N, C-alpha and C positions, 0 to 999 in steps of 0.2 A: 504493500500500500504506500509506503514511503517513496518507492520508485515512481509509482503512478502519480503521486502528488507532485514530485519533483518534475516529472515530464509535463504535467499539466501546467505547473507554474511557468516552466520554460516556454511552453507554447503560448501562454497568455502574454508573456513578456515579448516574444517575437511578434505577435499580432499587434501589440501596442506600438512596437518600434516601427513596424511597417506603416501603421496608420499615421504615425508622427511624420514619417518621411514622404508619404504619398500626398499629392495635392487633393484637397477636398473643399467643397463649398462651406461645410460646417467645421468650425474650429475643433481641434482635438479635445480640449477640456470639455466642451459641450457633448461631443460624441462619447467621451469616456464616462461622463455622468449618465448619459442615456444607457450605456452598456452596464454600468453598475446598477442602475434602476431595474433594467431587465433581469440581471442576474439575481437580484434580491427578490423580484416578483416571481421568477421561476421557482426559486427555493421555497418561498412562502406558499405558493400555489400547490407545490408538490408535497410538502411536508405532511399535511393531514392524511393524504392518500397513502403515503409511505407507512405511516403509523398504523393506519387501518389495514394495510396489506400485511404488516408484521403480525398484527393481532389475528387476522384470518389464517396466516401461516401457522401460528401457534395452535389455533383451534384444529387445523388439519393434522398437525404433527402429534399433539399431546392429548387432545380431548375426544377426538372421534375414535370410536372403537376400530380395531384392526379389521380390514376387509370391508368396511362399510361402503366406501366409494368404489373399491375394486370390484365388488360383486355386481355392481350396476354397469360395469364397463363391458363392451363386446370383447370376445377373445381374439378376433382377427386384428392385426396391428393397424391396418388402414382404417378399420371401423372405430377402433379406440381413439385414434387421432381425430377422426371426424367428429366423434362425440365430445372429446376434450376441447376441440376448437369452439364448441358451442357453450362450454361451461361458463365463459365470460358473461353470458346473458343472465347468469344468476349472481354475478359478482360485480357490484357497482363501484369498481375501483379503476382508476386510470392506469396508464402504463407504469408509473412509478411504483404504485402499490402492488402491481402484479409481479414484480421481480421477487420480493420476499415471499409472496404467495406461491410462485412457481418453485422457489427453493424448497418450500415446505412439501410440495408434491414430489420432488425428487428425493427428499429425505424419507418420504413415505414409501418410496419404491418405484415410482413411475420412471420410465426411461427418459433419456435426454431428448430424443426426437419427439416423444409424446408431449413432454413439457414445453418444448419449443413451439409446438403447434398451438398449445393453449396460450402461451406467452405472447405470441404474435397476433392471434385473433382476438383475445380478450379485450384489449383497449379499443377495439373498433366495434365489436358486437355487443358491448355491455349496454344496459338499458339507458343509462344517462346519456351516453354518446348518441344512441339512436334518437332519443328525444331532442337533444340540442341540435343535432344535424337536421332533423325535420323542422324544428322551429326556425332555423336559419334559411333553409332552402326549400322546405316542403318536398314535393316530388318534381320540382322544376329541373329540366335537363337531365333527369335520371341520376343526379348526383348522389342522393341518399342510397338508392339501390346499388349503384356502382360501387359506392364505398363499402357497403355491407358484403356484397358478393365478392368484391375484390379482396377485402380483408380475409374472408373465409378461405378463398382459393389460394392466396399467397401463403397463408399459414400452413395449409395442408401440403402445398408444394414444398415448402422448406422442411416440414416434418418428414415428408417422403424422402427428400434428398439426403437428409442426415441419417435417416434409417438405413441408408445404403453404406454408411461409414463402417469400416471393418472394426473399429474400436470406439463405440459411442461413449463409453465411460471416459475416454481420453479427451473428450470435447470440453470437459469442465476443468477448472483450475485445481491445483493441488491443495490450495487453501480450503476450497469448498469440500473436497473429499475428506480433509482432516475434520472439518466441522461435522460432516455426516457421521464420521466414526465416533466423535465425542457424543453426539446426540444418541447414537445407538447404544453406547456404553453407559449412558446416564439412566439409572434405575431409581432415582429419588422420586418423591411425591410429585403429583401433577402441578401443584402450585409452585413448588420450587423449580421444577423443570420449565414451567411457563416463564417465570421471571428470568431464569438463566438464558433461555432461548431468546427472549425479548432483547436482552442486552447484547447477545451475540449477533442478532440480525441487525440491530441498529448500528453496532460498531462496524459491521460489514458494509452497510448501505449508505450511511450518512456521509462519510468522506467522499464517496463517489458522487453522491447527490450534490454536495457543495462544489466539487470540482467540475461536474457537468454544468451546473448553473453558471459558474464563473467562465467556463469556456463559451457558453452561449452568449454571455454578455460581451466577451472579448471579440468574438467573431462578428457580433453586431456592430462593434466599433469599426471594424475593418471593411465590412461589406455594406455600403449604403443602400437603403431600401429603394431610393430613387433609381439606382442602376437596374434593379430588378423590374420595377414598374415600367421602365422605358421600353422593355422588350415584350410587354404583356400581350400585344396584339398578334404576334407571330405564333402560329399554331404549335410549332416544334419548340421554339425558344421559350415560349410561355410555360410549357410543361417543364422544361429543364430549369427555368428560373424558379418556379414554385416548388420543385423538388429541393433545390438548393435552399430556398427560404425555409421550408419545413425542417430541414436539418439544422438550420441556424437558430431559429427563434425558440424552439423547444417549448412550445405551448402545450399544456395539459390537454389530452384528447377529449376531456369532458367539455371543454369550451373552445376548442380550436376552430369549430365550424363558424362561430361568430367572427373570429379573426379573418378567416378565409372569405367570409361574406363581404368584407371591405374591399376585396380585390375582384369581386364578381363582375363589376362593370367594365373592367379593363383587361381581365384575363379570360381565356377560354374556359368552358365547362370542364374540358379534359384536364386542364392545368389545375383547376380547383380539386378535382378528384385525386390527381396525383399527390397534391399537397396533403389531402386528408388520409391518404394511404401511408405515405412515407413518414410523416411526423410522429405518429404514435409508436413507430417501430424502430427507426434508426436515426432519431435526432441525436445531437451530441450529448445531451443529458442522459438519454436512454442508453446510449452506447457505454457511457461511463458506469452506469448502474449494472449493465449486463456484464461488464468486465469483472465484477466481483465474483461471478459464477462461471462464465464461459471464457475459453481461451481466445486470444486475438484472431487466429485464423477463422474461427467460427463467426466472429463479428464481421470480419471482412467478407466472408462468403454470404452471410445474411444481407449485408448492405448491398452487395452487387445484385443479388437476386431481387431484392425489394425494389431497388431503383429501376432496374430493367423492366420488372413487372409493372410498376407504376407508370413508367413511360409508355409501355405498350397499351395499358388500360386507358390512359389519358388520350392517346392517339385514337383508339377505338371509339371513345366517347365523342371526340371531336368529329369523327367521320360519320357516325350513325345517329347522333342526337341532333 
């Protein structure tokens, strides 16, 4: 974790240095203040959902009887992933809280590909996201349907791809494997185990959340929003710009539809859909959180698949809507 914090701090320093040297219409102190405001807002917005996710993770690990969830799961691997990708409909938690929840599923015995399927789909198909996306766009231009179907499909695609990996257990970090062993060996009372696990999960997730929020603010300083808006009318470039914006701003999936709505008049519907697919899965904050559990090659592979899928989906929406 100290290495990650050091790399994150170095990245922020480089971004600020580039921003100081690059010409811009807005002075660096003003942009730096905006970046700090964004970083703090991302942190405050995410924190309650992280805590809720940790609590739900403890419920899954400690309080549910063994086999309660598993007995309702299909036996075939593809069917289990398909069902798990819909589990997010019962969990009103955004992407930040889903990370500790997913850690709880793996500690309970679910495989890495199965957990990845849940983790990717949940922040898109959860009930709050469905409601807020409908409030923002209704059924106009097929944005809501494309987001839900796209999120479900890309989650199962990634789950299937990583199910082909020869060593799925090697996809997680050594630190997470050590945590799983400690949880397995802990036979104390439920109350004590719950408290211990709460501390363990917060210690694992909070530094990554702070780092991810800081990176989101720093990147915001470097990449001016005006540059992205300027290319919003081009069908292909608008999709690429909104994908980049989604990875930068790191807005909670429970409210990102209202942010995207502000671009609806200048960007294509396909670009809006791409933004709503990419943001909850591979923004800089989410990648920092995922790094607490999954190895870097996994995150790189996920990012490539999600970005390509979102671009293809956005292009299809532009062509057929």
